[in-house]
N, C-alpha and C positions, 0 to 999 in steps of 0.2 A: 517454545515451539509447541504447537498443538498436534496431538497424535490422533487426529480424526480428519475425515474428509472435509475440506472447506466448503462453506455454503455462502450464498449471497447474503443471507441473514447475518452470518458471522462477520462478514466483511462490513456490512452496513452498521452493525453495532460497534465495531471497532472504529470505523470512520466517525460515527456520531460522537464517540468518546474523545477521539483525537481533536475533533473540531472545537470542543469546549476548552481545550488547553492552548489554543492559538493565542499568543500574546500580541500586543500591538507592534512589537519590534521583530516578531518572527517573519521570515520570508521563505517562500517555497523554492526560490531559485537564487542563484548568485548574480543574476542580471542586475546591473546598477540601476536600471529603470524600473525594477520591480519594487513598487511602493505599497503593495497590498499585503496585509497580514495573511500568512498562510504557512503551510509546511509540506515538505516532501515526505511521502509515505511509500514504502516498499513492501509488497507482499511477495512471498515466494512459496514454492511447493516442490515436493520431490516428483519423480517420474510417474508414480502411480497416484498422485494426489491423495496420499494417505497421511501425509504430514505437511504442515504449513507453518509459516512464521510471518511476523511483520516487524518492521523497524521504522523509525522516523529519523529524519535528518540525513546526514551524509552516509552513504552506503558503500564507500569506496574500498575500505580495507577490513572492516569488522562489523559484527552485528549478528542478530538472530537469523537473518536471511543468508548470510554469507556462504554457508555450506550447502544450501539447496540450489539445484540447477536452473529452475525456472522462475524468473523474476518479472514483476510488473511494478513500474514506478509511476506514481501519480502525484499531482499537485492538489492539495486540499486547501480550500479557502473557507472563510466564514459563511459565504453565500453558496457554497458548493451543494449540489444535490447528492447526498450521501448514497441514496438508493441507486441513482444513475451510475455513480462511480463504482459502487459495489458490483453492479452487473458488468461493467466494463472490466473490472479486475477478474471476475470469474470467467468471462469470455476469453480474455487473453491467456489466463492460466490453462483453461481447457484446450485452447489452441495449441499451446506448447506441449501439453501432455499427449494430445492426439498426434502430434508431429513426431513423436518418438518412434 
């Protein structure tokens, strides 16, 4: 968990790093028709956006994001635009923080 306010740049850097680790057999979804290498990524923050975390893969029962209240789940593929996704993550987390 990071104990600083999340930034678009931080999300971008994380997504770029995750993208390099996508293997040919990795899938972002459980859909049987999903044949594209990718991964599911979750970002989460607390109410004040002073702490945030990420996790990849299944987020059902445990992980770094599990104890934080505001989550954003995205699908990352080898051809994904990481900056576009980072902006989307930030917009959604800011929305949830403002809704408090």
